N, C-alpha and C positions, 0 to 999 in steps of 0.2 A: 210181933204182935201175938199175944197168947190169949186164947179164948178158953175159959174154964167150963167145967161140967159138960164136956162134949160127949154126945151119944153116937155110937157107930151107925152110919147110914148104909154104907156098902162095905162088905168084907170079901176080900179076894184071897183064896186059899190055893196055893200050889198051881197057879195057872200057867199053862204052856199052850202055845199056838203056833201052827205053821200051815202053809199051803200044801205041803208035800210031806207025807209020813216018812219018806226015806231019808231026808237030810236032817241036820240039826234044827231044832225048833227056833222060830223067829223070836218069840219070848219064851223064857225058860224058867219054870218053877218059881214064879214070883208070888209073894203074899204081902198084903197090906190092907189097911182099912181107911175109909174116908168118913169123916165125922160130920154130924149136923152143923151147919153154919160155918164150916171151916174152909179156908182158902188154901188149896194145895197146888203146888207147881211141880210138874214132871219134866225133868231134864234128861238129856242124853244125846248121843251123836245122831246125825242123820242116818236113818235106816236101822236104828236100834230097836224099833218096835213101839214107839210112843203112840202113834196114831192107832195102831192095832190094839193097844191096851184100851184106849178110849172107846173104840168100836165094840170091844168085847164087853165093856161095862154095861152098855144098854142093850146087849143081846143082838146087835146087828151082825157081829161075827160070833160064831162061824155060820149062822143061819143064812146070811145073804151072799156068801161066797163059797167057793169050793175050798174049804179049810178044815183043819182038825184041831180040836182043843182038848186039853185035859185039865182037871182041877175043878174048882167050884167058885161061883160068884153069888153072893147073897145080898139082896136089897131088903133092908128092914127085916132080916132074919129069914127071908123066903128065897129059895133058889130061883134065879132069874128065869130059868127054863119053864118054871111053873106058872109064869104070868101069861095072860091072854095076849094074843097078837096086838100090838099097838099100845097095850096098857103101860108097859115099862117106858115107852118112848115119851109118854106124857110126864112121867116122874123124873126122867133123866133126859134133858134137852142138850143138843149139840149144835154149836156154831162152828162151821168149817172155815178154813183160810180163804177159800173162794166162795163168797156168798152166793154168786150166781148159780152154783150147783144146787142150791136149795130152793130157788124160786120156781114157781109154777104159773104165775099170773103176770099180767102186763103192768098194772098199777099198784102202788103201795096199798091203797085201800082194798083192792081185790085180793092181794096176797094175804093180808091179815084176815080178811073175811073167810078166805079159803081155809086157813088154819082153824078158825073158830067153828066152821061148818064140820070139819073133820072130827072135832071133839064134842060135837053136838051142843054147842053153846046156844041157849035159848035166843031166838031172833031179837026179842025185845031188849036183851042185854048187850048185843053186839056193838051198837054204836058207842055206848058209854065205855065199854072195855077197850075198844079201839082208840078212842080219844085218850083214855088214861095211859095206855102203853105208848102211844105216840108222844105224849107229853113227857113220859118217863125217859124216853131216849132222845128227846129234843127234835122231833120231826113233825110237829103239829102242822106246820105250814106246807108240808110236802105230801099230805094225805092223798091228793088226787093226781100226783105226778106219775108219769110212766117210769118204771124202775130203771130202764136203760138210759134215762137222762140224768140219773143221780151220779154223784161222785163215788169213788171207792169207799170212802168213810161212811157216806150216807147209806150205801147198799149194805154195808156190814151192820149198821144200826137197824135196818129193816129186818135183816136175818135175825138179829138179837131180839127185836120186838116180837117176831113170829114165835120164837122159842119162849119168850116171857109169857105169852098168852096161854101157854100150856100150864103155867104156874108150877114149874118143876121144882123138886126139892134139891136137885143137883144140876148145875149148869156146867157143861163141858165146853171149853174153848180150845180149838185145835189151831194153833198159830193164827189167831184172828187178825193180827195186825201186819202179817207178812206182806200184803199187797198195798199197804196204806202209806201215804206221805207222812213225814215226821210229825206234823202237828195233828193230823187226823188220828195217827196212832196213839199219841198222848191223850187226845180227847176220848178215844174209845176206852183206854185203860182207866181213866178217871171216871168215866160213866159206869163201867163195871164195878169199880170200887164203891161208888155211891149206891148203885142198885143192890149190891150185896149187903150194905149197911141197912138200907131201907127194908129189904125183903127177908134178910136173914138166911138166904139159901146157901148151900154149899157150892163152892166153885172149884173146878178142876181144870188147871191151865196147862197146856202144852206149848212151850215157847223156847226159842233159841236165845232171843234177846231179853234178858231178865231185868234190866235196870228199872224200868218203869213199874213193873209188877211187884218187885221184891218188898217194897215198903209196906204192903198190906197182905203179904203172904205169911201164913202160919207155919206151913210145913213144905219141905221140898223132898222129892223123891228123885233118885238118879238111876237110869238104866245104863248098863254097859253095852258095848258094841255087840256082845253075844246075847243080848236080851235078858240079862240077869239084873235084879235089883240089888245095888250095892250100898245105897245110902238112903236113910229115912230119918228126918229130924227137923229141928228148927233151922231156918236159914243160917244163922250165926254158927250153930253147931256143925252143920254139914260143910259149909265153906271153910271153916277152920280145920276140921278133922280130915276132910277129903280133898283139899285143894289140889294137891299133886295128882291124885287119881282123876279128878274132874278135868284137869288140863290134859292129861294123857288120853282121856276119852274124847277130847274135842269139845267139851262144854264151854260155851262163852261165859266166863265169870263176870259178875257185875263189875263195872269199870272202876268203881271206887276200890276194888281189891286189886285190879290189874293195872291201875293208872300209871304206875311207874314205867310200864312198857309202852305207853302211848306217846308217840313222838310224831311231829309233823313231817311231811315229806321234805327232802332237800329240793327246794324249788329253784331251778335254774333253766334258762333258755339258751345257755351258751353252747350246748352240744346238740341243739336241734338241727335236723337236716333240712332237705328241700321240702317244698309244699307237696302234701299228699292229696288233700281235698280242698276245693274251693267252692263255696256256695254263695251265689249272688242273687239277691232280690227274690227269694224263694217264697211262693205261696202254695198252699195245698188246701183244697176244699173236699168235703165229703157230703154229698147230697145238699149242695148249696151252702152248707155250714163251713165257715172258715176255721180250719184247724191250725194252720201255720200261716204267718203273715210277715212279709218283709224280713226274712231270715238271711243274715249275711255273716259269714265267718270263713276262716281258713284253718286247716290242720296241717301239722308238720311231722316229719319223721322223728321217731324217738320221743314223741309227745304223749303224755297220759292226761286225757281230758275227761271230765265228768259233766254230764248233762243232768240237771236237777230241777225240781219244781213239784208242785202239788199234783195229785191225781187229776187227770184230764187236761193237763197243760199242753200236751202234744209231744211229749218226749219220745214215746215209742213210735209215733208216726214219723217224727223227724229221722229217727234211726232207720226206719224202713225206706224212707225216701232216699237217704244216703246210700243204702244198700242196693237201690234199684228195684226194690220189691214194689214200691208205689211210685207213680209218676206224678210229678208236681204239675199244678195248673199254670204256674208261671215261674220264671227264673232259670238259672243255669247252674249245673253241677259239673265240675271237672274232677276226674280222678286220675292221678299221675299225668296231669297236663293233657288229658284227652277227655272230651265230653263223655259223661257217663253213659248216655244213650247209644254211643257208638261202640261200646264194649260188647263183645260176644259173651254169651252166658258162661261157657266153660272157662275162658280166659279170665273173666271177672272173678269167678269163684276161686281160681288159683291164687289171685292176688288179694282177695278180700274175704274175710270170714264174718259170719253173722250168727249170734246166739239169741234165739227168740226168748221172749218173756215166758211163754208157755213151751216147755221143752218138747212136749209131744208133737208140736207142729214140725219138728225137725226129723222125726224118726221115719225111716223108709224101709227098714229091713226087719227081720224076725229075731235077730240075736244081737247082744251087745257087741260080740266080736265082729259081726258083719257090719254093724253100724260104724265102728271105728275103722274098718278096712275099706269101706265104700269110697271115701274120698281119695285114699291112697291108691286104690286100684285105678280110679279115673286119671290120677296124675302119673300113672306108670311107675309107682314105687316098686323096686325089686322085692321079691317074696321074702327073703331073709331080713332085709331092712324093715319091711312092713311088720313082720312078726315081732321084731325087737322094739319098734315104736309102740305097737299095741301093748306089749308086756309092760313097757314103761308107763304108758297112760293108765293102764289098769291098776298098776301099783300106786301111782300118784293119787288117783281118785278113788282108791279103795273099792274097786269093783272086781277084784280078782276072783271072788266067789260067785260072780254072776256072768261069767264069760259066755255061757250059752243060754242065759235067761232072755226072755222076750223084753225089750225095752219098756213096753207098756205095763209090765208086771212089777217094775221096780217101785220103790217108795218115791215120794215126791222129791226128796233130797237127792236120791240116787239118779233119778231122771235128769235133774238139773246138772249133776256132775257129768253124766254121759253127754249131754248136749254141749257142754263146754269142751269136754275132751275131744269131741269130733272136730272141733275147730283148731286144735292145737297140734295137728299132725304135721304141719308145715310151718314155715316162717313167712306169713303173708305180709303185705305192705300195710294193710289196715284190718284191725279187728274191732268189730262192733258188738258190744255185750248189753243186753237188756235185762237188768236186775240179775246178774250172774251169781251173786252171793246170797240171795234171799233163800231162807230155808236150809242154809248150810251151817254145819257145826264149825267151831273155831279152827279145828285142825285142817279140815278141808279148805276153808277159806284161806288160811295161811299158805297152804300148798298151792292153791290156785293163784294167789297173788305172786308167789315166788316164780311160778312159771310165766305169768304175764309179764313180770318185770324183766325176766330173762329175754323174752321176745322183744320187749321195748328196747332193751340195750343193744339188740341186734339190728334195730332200725324200724321195727313195727310201730305204727301209730295205734294207740289204744284209746277207745272211747267207751265209757261206762255210762249207761243210764242207771241211776241208783237213788235210793232214799237214805242210804247210810252215810250220814255226814262225817262219822268218824273215819270211814274208809276214804272219803274225799280228802279229809284233813291229812291222813297218813300217806296217801299215795299220789295224789294228783297235782300237776303243775298248773293246770288251768281249769276253770269252771264256767259253764254256761248255765244261766238261770232262765228257764222258760216260764213265762206267766201269760196265760190266755193266748198262747200261740206265738208270742213274740219273745225275742231275746231281750230280757230285762237287764241282764248283767253279763259281761264276760271279762274275766280277769283271774288273778290268783285266788285260791281259797282264803289266804290271809287278808286280802282286800275285801272279799265277800263277808267275812265274819264281822267287819266294821260297818257294814251296810244294813243297819237294823230295819230300815223301811223296806228294803228289798226282801229281806228274810221274812218279815211279817206278811208282806203281800203274797209271797210265793209259798207260804205255810212251811217254812223250813226252820229247823232248830239248829242252834249252835252245837258243834261237836263237844264231847265231854271235856276234852282238854281245855277249851276256851271257857266253858261254863264253870269249871273248877277254878280256873284263874280268876274269873270275875267274882265268884263267890268268896274266895280268899281275900280279894281286894275290897270286899264289902259292897259290891255293886248289886243292884236289884233290877230285874228285868222280867218281862212277862212270858208269853208263850214260846219265845225262842230260848227259854231257859234250858 
């Protein structure tokens, strides 16, 4: 898509930034412009500095952190440091991947009113502006609802509505669909596309999964792992000229470019071992609200299982119940033929690994090295063997340069990699992963899956909670679909792709491979496209 007569809105000249003057800069000497009404997508490996760029653009960095920057950023020809506090934030709005980090109030109505009060909107105009923005994002009926009762997609729309009330000239979206179920993600992308057309604002998108965005993107920029800008141009130009470089940097290419490499898993149950987990008649309630109801299934050695469903279906809760972190109100769970509640904490953790959706919930030490060493020390791993394992994990997950960094200082993607790495120091009987690949670049995802498959082949049972239907299609033998706390389907992914009613009810999309096959066959279908 080409927009003509574009006028520069932001100009970045020789920008570098880092938290520490001593080491190499996180982003290094980058220059580019963003134009009025233009949609630009920033790509790059996890930890390459993409989010840092966005926070520098509206002046939050380095002012809000202990950091150091060089170079200049101009908004409409004026250096951003010359703007009054808060003035630039109205012109350049940001929606983060975790919308809850932006909320201050309890209800949707109060959250939007809070935004307008901060920009001194006349009281007599507030009601009409609120109604207009709620209509624009499709949340008119949820005006009085508590935010904590909303789905992930609805929360993200509230965050977007709050930013739209500022009437920004530039909207920055930092991985806004990372936590959304497949259909909510598509709906959010289509909403942004429509809002951009209606309002004519510039949009700057940071995203790993490009497929849904690329159709209305004017330009793409690409950052290297060293934080240097190496590509700037139209999507067609960049993907054609820099395809090999993008792959080597770990960028997820659009699937219509890489589709030849997408193949389904070889699905066989012939080599499965004995039963690892058995769940019978499981119910779980939180504050009298039923989260899980009548859940029944078994898992087996060498099995790779996906648990899928829309936001709020109970997937993460089920995983935590299986791990013994939450206690069910009813039902029985056995692990390795022993009731789960009879396992001692240390012996259970030696046999079972759990990766949280929020990686920060796992960190208990002050350095990356100590985080990786913690479990090995508990298990009595010899010193030399421990060092060798840590070196291997650091290399696999590209954390070699962060050996003595505080885990909480890492980028979002690096935190996720560390949380996964801490669970791969042994060969447990069961590994439970809650969204392990979200926010990860292609290279890291590929290496993670390689290590997971290696453990599976040694006998480990693997369970993924995921929104990534392509990952399910490529790797999993069996899939459980959760819908409103109940198992609506269990079977192979190939069987699931034929169950359109189940897919629609659970707000799931078909994987790209199946969508492509059906398109080529002339079939037409709706949101599961």
